[in-house]
MDAnalysis code that builds the backbone (N, CA, C; Angstrom):
import MDAnalysis as mda
import numpy as np

u = mda.Universe.empty(285, n_residues=95, atom_resindex=np.repeat(np.arange(95), 3), trajectory=True)
u.add_TopologyAttr("name", ["N", "CA", "C"] * 95)
u.add_TopologyAttr("resid", np.arange(1, 96))
u.add_TopologyAttr("resname", ["UNK", "UNK", "UNK", "UNK", "UNK", "UNK", "UNK", "UNK", "UNK", "UNK", "UNK", "UNK", "UNK", "UNK", "UNK", "UNK", "UNK", "UNK", "UNK", "UNK", "UNK", "UNK", "UNK", "UNK", "UNK", "UNK", "UNK", "UNK", "UNK", "UNK", "UNK", "UNK", "UNK", "UNK", "UNK", "UNK", "UNK", "UNK", "UNK", "UNK", "UNK", "UNK", "UNK", "UNK", "UNK", "UNK", "UNK", "UNK", "UNK", "UNK", "UNK", "UNK", "UNK", "UNK", "UNK", "UNK", "UNK", "UNK", "UNK", "UNK", "UNK", "UNK", "UNK", "UNK", "UNK", "UNK", "UNK", "UNK", "UNK", "UNK", "UNK", "UNK", "UNK", "UNK", "UNK", "UNK", "UNK", "UNK", "UNK", "UNK", "UNK", "UNK", "UNK", "UNK", "UNK", "UNK", "UNK", "UNK", "UNK", "UNK", "UNK", "UNK", "UNK", "UNK", "UNK"])
u.atoms.positions = np.array([
    [-14.598, 17.307, -12.110],
    [-13.244, 17.485, -11.610],
    [-12.466, 18.073, -12.836],
    [-11.678, 19.199, -12.603],
    [-10.874, 19.745, -13.475],
    [-9.723, 19.045, -13.935],
    [-9.172, 19.417, -15.099],
    [-7.982, 18.851, -15.574],
    [-6.811, 19.079, -14.699],
    [-6.731, 20.130, -14.150],
    [-5.822, 20.506, -13.142],
    [-5.863, 19.608, -11.925],
    [-7.093, 19.270, -11.336],
    [-7.097, 18.430, -10.263],
    [-6.762, 16.903, -10.765],
    [-7.149, 16.512, -11.851],
    [-6.743, 15.303, -12.261],
    [-5.340, 14.988, -12.413],
    [-4.675, 16.018, -12.837],
    [-3.110, 16.144, -12.986],
    [-2.495, 15.971, -11.705],
    [-3.063, 16.902, -10.661],
    [-2.498, 16.725, -9.356],
    [-2.654, 15.419, -8.693],
    [-3.739, 14.725, -8.928],
    [-3.938, 13.309, -8.417],
    [-3.019, 12.406, -8.992],
    [-2.743, 12.521, -10.347],
    [-1.708, 11.718, -11.071],
    [-0.298, 11.903, -10.468],
    [0.020, 13.178, -10.232],
    [1.300, 13.579, -9.693],
    [1.587, 12.911, -8.320],
    [0.458, 13.090, -7.347],
    [0.558, 12.716, -6.072],
    [0.516, 10.956, -6.246],
    [-0.005, 10.357, -7.039],
    [-0.126, 8.813, -7.128],
    [1.262, 8.277, -7.551],
    [1.992, 9.044, -8.568],
    [3.373, 8.818, -8.876],
    [4.319, 8.929, -7.776],
    [4.248, 9.944, -7.161],
    [5.067, 10.148, -5.921],
    [4.787, 9.110, -4.773],
    [3.565, 8.751, -4.489],
    [3.112, 7.790, -3.555],
    [3.971, 6.465, -4.019],
    [3.762, 6.221, -5.218],
    [4.287, 4.941, -5.818],
    [5.746, 4.749, -5.623],
    [6.484, 5.897, -5.882],
    [7.938, 5.835, -5.759],
    [8.222, 5.692, -4.362],
    [7.755, 6.340, -3.296],
    [8.094, 6.255, -2.060],
    [7.656, 4.938, -1.489],
    [6.528, 4.353, -1.953],
    [6.078, 2.932, -1.285],
    [6.679, 1.901, -1.815],
    [7.287, 1.906, -3.070],
    [7.945, 0.969, -3.809],
    [9.284, 0.792, -3.227],
    [9.833, 1.884, -2.963],
    [11.139, 1.752, -2.124],
    [11.091, 1.353, -0.824],
    [10.174, 1.886, -0.061],
    [9.916, 1.300, 1.328],
    [9.800, -0.174, 1.189],
    [8.833, -0.786, 0.493],
    [8.583, -2.133, 0.620],
    [9.804, -2.932, 0.055],
    [10.328, -2.457, -1.058],
    [11.473, -3.054, -1.621],
    [12.746, -3.403, -0.654],
    [12.895, -2.139, 0.174],
    [13.792, -2.178, 1.237],
    [13.426, -3.162, 2.363],
    [12.228, -3.565, 2.563],
    [11.732, -4.491, 3.620],
    [11.568, -6.020, 2.922],
    [12.103, -6.122, 1.663],
    [11.899, -7.507, 0.941],
    [10.612, -7.867, 0.347],
    [9.712, -6.791, 0.101],
    [8.480, -7.132, -0.347],
    [8.211, -6.289, -1.662],
    [7.447, -6.998, -2.565],
    [6.987, -6.353, -3.776],
    [5.691, -5.731, -3.602],
    [5.505, -4.430, -3.806],
    [4.318, -3.743, -3.938],
    [3.547, -4.075, -5.249],
    [2.620, -4.860, -5.354],
    [2.060, -5.184, -6.622],
    [0.953, -4.263, -7.115],
    [0.227, -3.702, -6.131],
    [-0.626, -2.585, -6.443],
    [-1.195, -1.984, -5.252],
    [-1.855, -0.973, -5.306],
    [-2.390, -0.285, -4.117],
    [-3.651, 0.559, -4.702],
    [-4.412, 0.998, -3.716],
    [-5.468, 1.954, -4.022],
    [-5.133, 3.277, -3.209],
    [-5.493, 4.242, -3.669],
    [-5.456, 5.701, -2.983],
    [-6.879, 6.279, -3.248],
    [-7.177, 7.193, -2.286],
    [-8.485, 7.797, -2.329],
    [-8.170, 9.471, -2.278],
    [-8.751, 10.045, -3.077],
    [-8.383, 11.635, -3.098],
    [-9.772, 12.435, -2.729],
    [-9.611, 13.586, -2.026],
    [-10.835, 14.509, -2.112],
    [-10.135, 15.941, -2.204],
    [-11.199, 16.728, -1.981],
    [-10.784, 18.169, -2.192],
    [-11.068, 18.803, -0.664],
    [-10.049, 19.722, -0.305],
    [-10.244, 20.264, 0.909],
    [-9.725, 21.728, 0.774],
    [-10.854, 22.578, 0.701],
    [-10.645, 24.124, 0.531],
    [-10.130, 24.353, -0.901],
    [-10.645, 23.430, -1.849],
    [-10.317, 23.444, -3.247],
    [-9.111, 22.992, -3.809],
    [-8.273, 22.242, -2.796],
    [-7.013, 21.513, -3.155],
    [-7.116, 20.119, -3.048],
    [-6.561, 19.274, -3.870],
    [-6.635, 17.908, -3.944],
    [-5.702, 17.629, -2.810],
    [-6.221, 16.549, -1.949],
    [-5.749, 15.892, -0.789],
    [-5.687, 14.510, -0.972],
    [-4.786, 13.768, -0.586],
    [-4.947, 12.283, -0.362],
    [-5.376, 12.029, 1.032],
    [-6.462, 11.177, 1.097],
    [-7.178, 11.115, 2.313],
    [-7.584, 9.601, 2.404],
    [-6.725, 8.888, 2.969],
    [-7.012, 7.478, 3.219],
    [-5.854, 6.811, 4.086],
    [-6.187, 5.558, 4.499],
    [-4.896, 4.947, 5.227],
    [-4.320, 3.880, 4.209],
    [-3.062, 3.561, 4.540],
    [-2.430, 2.413, 3.645],
    [-2.090, 1.205, 4.522],
    [-2.632, 0.114, 3.944],
    [-2.513, -1.115, 4.643],
    [-2.381, -2.257, 3.872],
    [-2.152, -3.482, 4.240],
    [-2.372, -4.624, 3.437],
    [-3.710, -5.060, 2.912],
    [-4.819, -4.250, 3.575],
    [-6.140, -4.382, 3.173],
    [-6.351, -3.846, 1.757],
    [-5.610, -2.605, 1.522],
    [-5.815, -1.852, 0.372],
    [-4.831, -1.897, -0.605],
    [-3.766, -2.968, -0.454],
    [-2.878, -2.981, -1.325],
    [-2.440, -4.681, -1.459],
    [-1.646, -4.921, -2.565],
    [-1.160, -6.229, -2.602],
    [0.342, -6.290, -2.493],
    [0.971, -7.029, -1.503],
    [2.232, -7.025, -1.171],
    [2.692, -8.674, -1.242],
    [3.800, -8.949, -1.893],
    [4.350, -10.218, -2.094],
    [5.674, -10.327, -1.336],
    [6.128, -11.319, -0.846],
    [7.396, -11.505, -0.528],
    [8.347, -11.554, -1.793],
    [9.359, -10.856, -1.534],
    [10.361, -10.698, -2.636],
    [10.924, -11.887, -3.234],
    [11.261, -12.704, -2.339],
    [12.028, -14.121, -2.434],
    [11.065, -15.250, -2.805],
    [9.966, -15.392, -1.994],
    [9.052, -16.559, -2.258],
    [7.857, -16.191, -3.030],
    [7.556, -14.962, -3.270],
    [6.330, -14.578, -3.935],
    [4.984, -14.941, -3.072],
    [5.299, -15.049, -1.776],
    [4.038, -15.370, -0.983],
    [3.283, -14.237, -0.832],
    [2.122, -14.280, -0.741],
    [1.139, -13.211, -0.490],
    [1.012, -12.668, 0.844],
    [1.147, -11.301, 1.161],
    [1.298, -10.906, 2.469],
    [0.296, -9.843, 2.644],
    [-0.850, -10.052, 2.061],
    [-1.858, -9.088, 2.121],
    [-3.317, -9.895, 2.328],
    [-4.378, -9.007, 2.019],
    [-5.616, -9.587, 2.190],
    [-6.035, -10.629, 1.118],
    [-5.233, -10.806, 0.139],
    [-5.436, -12.091, -0.651],
    [-5.260, -13.390, 0.063],
    [-4.588, -13.290, 1.132],
    [-4.479, -14.563, 1.995],
    [-5.902, -14.953, 2.555],
    [-6.716, -14.047, 2.876],
    [-8.006, -14.219, 3.287],
    [-9.050, -14.633, 2.127],
    [-8.974, -13.863, 0.949],
    [-9.766, -13.866, -0.098],
    [-9.497, -15.372, -0.893],
    [-8.325, -15.845, -0.839],
    [-8.072, -17.221, -1.419],
    [-7.907, -18.233, -0.547],
    [-8.260, -18.012, 0.765],
    [-8.391, -19.114, 1.866],
    [-6.795, -19.751, 2.010],
    [-5.940, -18.730, 2.062],
    [-4.493, -19.333, 2.171],
    [-4.096, -19.488, 3.527],
    [-4.714, -18.688, 4.400],
    [-4.523, -18.841, 5.953],
    [-3.464, -17.961, 6.374],
    [-3.217, -17.813, 7.650],
    [-2.037, -17.115, 8.141],
    [-2.159, -15.460, 7.842],
    [-3.359, -15.018, 7.674],
    [-3.522, -13.682, 7.432],
    [-2.870, -12.655, 8.514],
    [-3.233, -13.031, 9.881],
    [-2.508, -12.269, 10.976],
    [-1.086, -12.287, 10.981],
    [-0.614, -13.505, 10.769],
    [0.777, -13.600, 10.710],
    [1.625, -12.972, 9.664],
    [0.855, -12.848, 8.444],
    [1.274, -12.256, 7.316],
    [1.485, -10.584, 7.539],
    [0.254, -10.238, 8.165],
    [0.326, -8.723, 8.544],
    [1.327, -8.315, 9.523],
    [1.530, -9.260, 10.490],
    [2.405, -9.069, 11.524],
    [3.918, -8.972, 10.961],
    [4.053, -9.938, 10.028],
    [5.504, -9.970, 9.337],
    [5.844, -8.654, 8.548],
    [4.646, -8.220, 8.034],
    [4.836, -6.896, 7.076],
    [5.167, -5.981, 8.056],
    [4.573, -5.825, 9.250],
    [4.789, -4.825, 10.331],
    [6.245, -4.877, 10.671],
    [6.557, -6.156, 11.123],
    [7.944, -6.462, 11.590],
    [9.014, -5.859, 10.500],
    [8.824, -6.274, 9.260],
    [9.871, -5.823, 8.265],
    [9.848, -4.420, 8.145],
    [8.796, -3.698, 8.484],
    [8.847, -2.316, 8.200],
    [9.225, -1.445, 9.567],
    [9.572, -2.465, 10.658],
    [10.076, -1.889, 11.835],
    [8.930, -1.335, 12.771],
    [7.722, -1.718, 12.512],
    [6.538, -1.188, 13.320],
    [6.434, -2.320, 14.523],
    [6.384, -1.595, 15.786],
    [6.362, -2.531, 16.999],
    [4.774, -2.669, 17.257],
    [4.566, -3.947, 17.541],
    [3.007, -4.127, 17.597],
    [2.586, -4.325, 19.104],
    [3.547, -4.272, 20.026],
    [3.308, -4.531, 21.519],
    [3.025, -3.258, 22.105],
])
């Protein structure tokens, strides 16, 4: 991996963080952390992955309740309801 490609990945990561932090903040959620996967397409660095509560940690801004896969990992229950609530707050219709 070249220094230029690493710099591009860093740049894209910071941009994604800025956009996602604001998106979730506006939805009453704290974006604790997330993962991104990068690849090369025709020599260019591309971001290639989905973004979901499975690959990130999201907490309710007021209660600090976990709204992500940690609900499953820590046997907190209500995983589907938490995912549905995240979708609802983001304006995603699930019907």
